C-alpha positions as CSV (number, residue, x, y, z in Angstrom):
1,M,-27.3,26.2,63.6
2,A,-25.9,25.2,60.4
3,S,-23.3,22.2,60.0
4,E,-20.8,24.4,58.2
5,E,-21.1,26.6,61.2
6,T,-20.6,23.8,63.8
7,A,-17.4,22.9,61.7
8,E,-16.1,26.4,61.7
9,Q,-16.4,27.0,65.6
10,I,-14.6,23.3,65.6
11,K,-12.3,24.2,63.4
12,A,-11.5,27.3,65.0
13,N,-11.6,26.0,68.7
14,E,-13.8,28.3,69.8
15,T,-15.9,26.3,71.9
16,T,-15.4,23.9,74.4
17,K,-15.9,20.0,73.7
18,E,-18.9,20.0,75.3
19,E,-20.5,22.9,73.8
20,Q,-19.5,20.7,70.3
21,I,-20.8,17.8,71.0
22,R,-24.1,19.8,72.0
23,N,-24.2,21.7,68.8
24,I,-23.4,18.6,66.3
25,R,-26.3,16.4,68.1
26,K,-28.4,19.8,67.6
27,N,-27.7,20.3,64.3
28,R,-28.1,16.2,63.5
29,A,-31.8,16.4,65.5
30,Q,-32.3,19.6,62.7
31,L,-31.4,17.0,60.1
32,L,-33.3,14.2,60.8
33,D,-36.3,16.5,61.5
34,E,-35.8,17.9,58.0
35,I,-35.4,14.3,56.3
36,H,-38.3,13.0,58.0
37,E,-40.5,16.0,56.8
38,K,-39.2,15.2,53.3
39,Q,-39.8,11.6,53.2
40,Q,-43.9,12.2,54.1
41,Q,-43.7,14.7,51.4
42,L,-42.6,11.5,49.6
43,D,-44.9,9.4,50.6
44,R,-47.9,11.7,49.9
45,L,-46.6,11.7,46.5
46,D,-46.8,8.4,46.1
47,Y,-49.8,7.8,47.8
48,M,-51.2,10.2,45.0
49,L,-49.7,8.6,42.0
50,Y,-51.2,5.4,43.5
51,Q,-54.7,6.7,43.9
52,I,-54.4,8.3,40.0
53,K,-53.2,5.0,38.9
54,G,-56.9,3.0,40.0
55,G,-55.2,1.7,43.5
56,K,-57.2,-0.1,45.5
């Protein structure tokens, strides 16, 4: 669930506090996974640059 959807549900008071917490934690975990994936991509690019520059 996108963070915008989670925020809308909370504003509309459509879910219980427990559901809100669960949705926020789920959204947070998804975002953290995306961050880790992007960090791995950056690390691979940095390593490629290192190799091209003649790294040891």
